[in-house]
C-alpha positions, -999 to 999 in steps of 0.1 A, spaced: -32 736 -485 -6 734 -514 -6 697 -518 23 686 -541 21 657 -565 43 642 -593 29 626 -622 47 607 -653 40 615 -689 9 593 -688 -7 610 -659 0 584 -634 7 595 -599 44 590 -589 48 609 -555 26 632 -532 36 654 -504 7 671 -484 13 702 -468 -8 723 -445 -2 759 -434 -2 769 -398 4 804 -385 24 792 -355 27 807 -319 48 839 -314 70 818 -290 86 785 -288 65 758 -269 84 728 -255 106 711 -280 90 722 -312 93 754 -331 59 771 -336 66 797 -363 45 799 -394 52 769 -416 41 744 -442 39 712 -425 35 675 -436 16 672 -414 8 694 -384 -1 677 -351 10 642 -365 39 621 -354 50 612 -389 36 622 -425 64 626 -450 62 622 -487 50 591 -505 68 581 -536 71 551 -559 107 560 -569 136 582 -557 135 605 -588 98 614 -580 105 619 -543 133 644 -551 111 663 -574 84 668 -548 109 677 -521 126 703 -544 93 718 -553 85 722 -515 116 740 -508 108 763 -538 74 769 -525 88 781 -490 118 800 -506 93 822 -522 76 832 -490 101 847 -465 93 840 -429 76 806 -435 94 773 -426 90 741 -444 86 711 -419 85 674 -429 81 645 -405 94 611 -416 109 578 -406 134 581 -433 169 594 -423 181 601 -459 159 630 -472 188 653 -471 205 632 -498 177 640 -522 176 678 -512 207 691 -496 189 723 -485 168 703 -459 180 704 -423 175 671 -403 167 671 -367 165 636 -349 132 636 -330 114 612 -307 108 576 -314 75 558 -323 69 524 -306 56 498 -331 49 462 -324 47 436 -353 17 414 -347 20 376 -356 3 360 -386 -26 338 -376 -15 303 -366 -31 273 -351 -22 257 -317 -4 290 -309 -7 291 -270 -29 324 -270 -57 307 -252 -32 297 -224 -19 333 -222 -54 344 -218 -61 320 -191 -32 333 -172 -48 366 -173 -82 352 -166 -96 368 -197 -124 350 -216 -114 324 -242 -128 337 -274 -115 312 -297 -121 274 -296 -94 246 -303 -103 247 -341 -101 284 -345 -70 302 -360 -56 322 -329 -24 343 -327 10 337 -312 17 369 -292 47 374 -268 56 409 -250 94 406 -254 114 389 -227 100 372 -196 102 401 -174 81 421 -197 56 391 -200 54 392 -163 47 431 -160 20 429 -186 3 398 -169 6 415 -135 -8 447 -146 -38 432 -165 -45 408 -138 -47 436 -112 -72 453 -135 -93 423 -137 -92 417 -99 -103 454 -93 -134 447 -115 -125 464 -148 -142 453 -180 -134 465 -215 -159 470 -244 -162 491 -273 -183 522 -270 -214 522 -291 -229 557 -288 -219 592 -293 -229 600 -257 -200 577 -245 -176 598 -267 -187 628 -247 -183 611 -213 -148 599 -224 -139 634 -235 -140 647 -197 -114 619 -189 -93 629 -219 -94 665 -206 -83 654 -173 -54 633 -187 -42 662 -209 -44 686 -178 -22 661 -160 4 662 -188 1 698 -192 -7 697 -230 -35 715 -248 -63 692 -256 -80 688 -289 -116 700 -291 -147 678 -286 -157 686 -321 -127 669 -334 -134 637 -318 -171 639 -327 -161 643 -363 -139 612 -359 -168 593 -345 -191 603 -373 -168 600 -403 -144 572 -396 -163 548 -372 -189 538 -400 -160 530 -423 -143 507 -396 -114 531 -393 -119 542 -357 -131 529 -324 -133 539 -289 -125 511 -262 -137 520 -227 -128 504 -194 -158 502 -170 -160 493 -134 -192 483 -115 -195 504 -83 -227 498 -61 -246 483 -91 -236 512 -114 -212 508 -142 -187 538 -144 -163 545 -174 -128 551 -157 -108 553 -189 -110 549 -228 -86 550 -256 -93 559 -293 -77 538 -319 -75 545 -357 -73 516 -381 -59 518 -417 -45 492 -440 -27 467 -418 -19 489 -388 -38 498 -357 -28 534 -344 -32 539 -305 -40 577 -309 -57 594 -280 -65 582 -244 -83 594 -213 -84 586 -176 -87 604 -144 -54 607 -126 -68 592 -94 -79 560 -113 -45 552 -126 -38 526 -99 -67 505 -115 -45 499 -144 -72 507 -170 -47 514 -198 -32 479 -196 -65 461 -198 -75 482 -227 -42 477 -246 -45 440 -240 -80 438 -255 -72 461 -283 -39 440 -293 -60 408 -289 -88 420 -312 -61 435 -337 -47 399 -340 -80 384 -344 -89 407 -372 -57 402 -391 -39 433 -386 -1 430 -388 13 462 -371 2 479 -338 16 514 -334 17 530 -300 27 564 -313 57 585 -303 71 593 -269 101 614 -258 130 593 -245 127 608 -210 90 604 -210 74 578 -186 53 567 -217 85 550 -231 84 525 -204 47 518 -207 50 514 -246 82 496 -243 70 468 -219 46 454 -247 76 443 -267 76 472 -291 106 483 -312 115 519 -310 115 536 -345 134 568 -348 116 599 -362 131 627 -380 119 663 -386 133 681 -416 134 718 -421 141 747 -445 156 769 -440 174 755 -411 166 767 -375 174 757 -340 149 730 -334 151 697 -315 154 685 -281 161 708 -254 181 695 -224 159 715 -201 126 733 -206 125 771 -205 113 791 -175 83 799 -195 73 764 -203 78 753 -168 54 782 -155 31 773 -182 29 738 -173 25 745 -136 -4 769 -143 -21 746 -168 -25 717 -142 -44 742 -120 -70 751 -146 -105 739 -147 -111 714 -172 -136 737 -192 -109 762 -194 -82 738 -208 -109 727 -233 -114 762 -246 -77 773 -245 -67 740 -262 -92 746 -291 -77 780 -297 -40 770 -294 -44 741 -318 -56 767 -344 -20 778 -346 1 748 -340 
């Protein structure tokens, strides 16, 4: 990994640009190019350079271009919220990408009405009249109604949400994650990846797994779960798993409600639902929570034909159709191999 950094004359860090090399696949997969590249960062929605000033930003970008220029056949890929990086280094080629969906959480306030909102949803009142609560609204009245309807239905159908507390529950959840990824025809991450998250980040308070359970004939069954990453003032909705036949229970809605409520109570200010394609049904789910779409941009050097395809190729369509018919264990094995190249 040729991580790039810029220091001033006193040794103070002024800018940083992490880059990871990935060999890429020998063909195009979906909307993204999969050639060999230095990426900041692979398999993440956004991870562009961090800089204290424009001059330092320009220097690390110029050095990244020099690095790639010296290695023919290798691409530079930078993912960023910023639309102006070409102004610093004209050699970069900008491609408008998907949008990420972010909700600004309110500061903690007294007499906020959060308890009444929870009462409407028949959720437990976790704060008394003297506690500091949060004022939270999900956009307009139509969106508020959609959220309340979905969460109320999940409650009526017997779903309850709690935080996973043992590694065996991560392994149970992983089977649901494989099912969800198979439905979306997308290569899953390895179980090892999620066990590493649990081992290394949970103890630091930077990762949690919320699961939705249903009591069926005296036995509780995990029907869905979502992994959240927590850093600074932001909670990131990172990974989710649910068997397709349980979607009608609306487990994702009640999980999101509990996660947002917990984020507010613990003082987080931003809730990031992650990226979604404009034509993806996920945009409707993420948009109904009152989020704001923040455009993302991919920068490349040298320029190449990347970006949004109007129609998927025949190869991609065939791969997706075949993927949805594979046994889960096969998708796990293939996904682990594919992610080594992406």
